[in-house]
Structures are given as C-alpha cells and as structure tokens.
C-alpha positions in Angstrom: 6.9 42.5 32.8 3.5 44.7 34.2 4.1 47.9 35.5 2.4 50.4 37.8 3.4 54.4 37.0 2.2 57.4 39.0 2.1 60.6 36.8 2.9 64.0 38.7 1.0 65.7 36.0 2.8 69.3 35.1 0.3 70.4 31.7 3.8 71.4 29.5 3.3 70.6 26.0 0.2 72.2 23.3 -0.2 70.0 21.6 -1.5 67.6 24.6 -4.0 70.6 25.9 -5.2 70.0 22.3 -5.7 66.6 22.9 -7.4 66.5 25.8 -9.3 68.9 24.8 -10.8 67.1 21.8 -10.7 64.4 23.3 -13.5 65.9 26.0 -15.4 67.5 23.8 -14.6 70.9 24.7 -13.6 74.0 22.7 -10.3 74.6 21.9 -7.7 76.7 24.2 -6.5 79.7 23.3 -3.5 81.8 24.6 -4.3 85.2 26.0 -4.7 87.1 29.5 -7.2 85.5 31.5 -9.2 87.0 34.3 -9.1 84.0 37.7 -11.0 85.4 40.5 -9.3 88.6 41.9 -5.8 88.1 39.5 -5.0 87.4 35.6 -2.7 84.8 34.8 -1.4 84.4 31.0 -1.6 80.8 29.3 -3.6 78.4 27.4 -7.2 78.6 28.3 -8.3 76.6 29.0 -13.1 76.4 29.9 -14.6 73.5 31.6 -18.2 73.0 31.7 -19.7 74.8 34.1 -16.6 76.7 35.3 -17.2 80.1 35.5 -13.9 81.0 34.8 -11.2 79.5 32.8 -8.5 77.2 33.6 -5.1 78.6 32.8 -1.9 76.7 31.8 1.5 78.0 31.8 3.5 76.0 29.5 6.3 77.4 30.4 6.2 76.2 34.0 3.8 73.0 34.0 1.1 75.3 36.3 -2.4 75.5 36.2 -3.9 78.6 37.6 -7.9 77.8 38.3 -10.4 79.2 40.7 -13.7 77.1 41.6 -14.7 78.6 44.9 -14.2 74.7 46.6 -17.4 73.7 43.8 -19.0 76.8 44.1 -17.5 77.7 40.7 -17.1 74.8 39.0 -16.7 71.0 39.8 -13.2 69.2 40.8 -14.6 66.7 39.0 -14.0 68.8 35.3 -10.9 70.1 35.7 -9.5 65.6 37.2 -11.2 64.8 33.5 -9.2 67.5 31.8 -6.0 66.6 33.8 -6.4 63.3 32.9 -7.0 63.5 29.7 -3.2 65.0 29.1 -2.5 63.0 31.3 -3.3 60.6 28.9 -2.8 62.6 25.4 1.0 62.8 26.3 1.9 59.6 27.2 -0.4 58.1 24.3 2.5 60.5 21.6 5.7 60.1 24.0 5.2 56.0 23.4 4.3 56.2 20.4 7.0 58.4 19.6 9.7 55.5 20.9 8.7 53.4 19.1 6.0 51.7 21.4 2.5 50.4 20.5 -0.3 52.1 23.1 -3.5 50.2 23.9 -6.1 52.4 26.1 -9.3 50.6 28.3 -11.3 52.5 29.9 -11.5 51.2 34.1 -15.4 50.5 34.7 -14.2 53.5 37.6 -13.6 56.0 34.8 -9.8 54.9 35.3 -7.5 55.0 31.3 -5.0 51.8 32.0 -2.2 52.6 29.9 -0.9 49.6 28.2 2.9 50.0 26.1 4.7 48.0 24.4 7.5 47.4 22.5 6.6 47.0 18.6 8.4 43.5 17.8 
C-alpha cells in the first residue's frame, strides 16, 4: 500500500542540518550569533550559495531566520534546496532508526521520492 505524505519542516535536528549541508556541498554550519540584516539571531548558521547573510537555524524552536531581501540578497531556490535536503536527511535517519529500509529517487522536477519499507 502506498501513502503520500507532506511534511512541514521544523529544523530542530543538528545532525540532519550537518547532513543536509554535506549533501549539498555547503560549508559546515557553525553555532554562533549572526547578524541577519538589522537583527541578531543565535543558532546554527548555514551559508547558502550567493546569499549575503547566513540562514540561521534555531534548533530549540525549529525556526529558520533569514533575510534574502525578496531574492536580491539570495535566491529562494537555494533555501528551498536546503530545506528539502534537511527533510530528506531527517526522514531517512528516522526511518532507519525504526528499522525500515529507504530507497531514494530524484524525480525529473527535482523533488525527491523516498520509498520506506519494513525489512523482512
């Protein structure tokens, strides 16, 4: 039986953040206080390609703080790729932790399909 699942991503798992950065070839995130335009945010800073300011992941609340000035300081697509990679890494980790096997398939539109099954 097949099920379609939509995931609202809260970015709380540091291991999955690091794994998402590795998956995308990004620099390793750092924990610090970051200036995000006019405000200071604390958390794990992720440097996305072409972005003026880091994306700051607050692993306590799951919030992702950023300012890309409507695309002038960074393309939304780069953030979308990071959030997708995070969700995939987190889902794979949780599935494997539960004893499930995971098969990953990248679809032509760039989305990622995970097939999760119980090991026999």
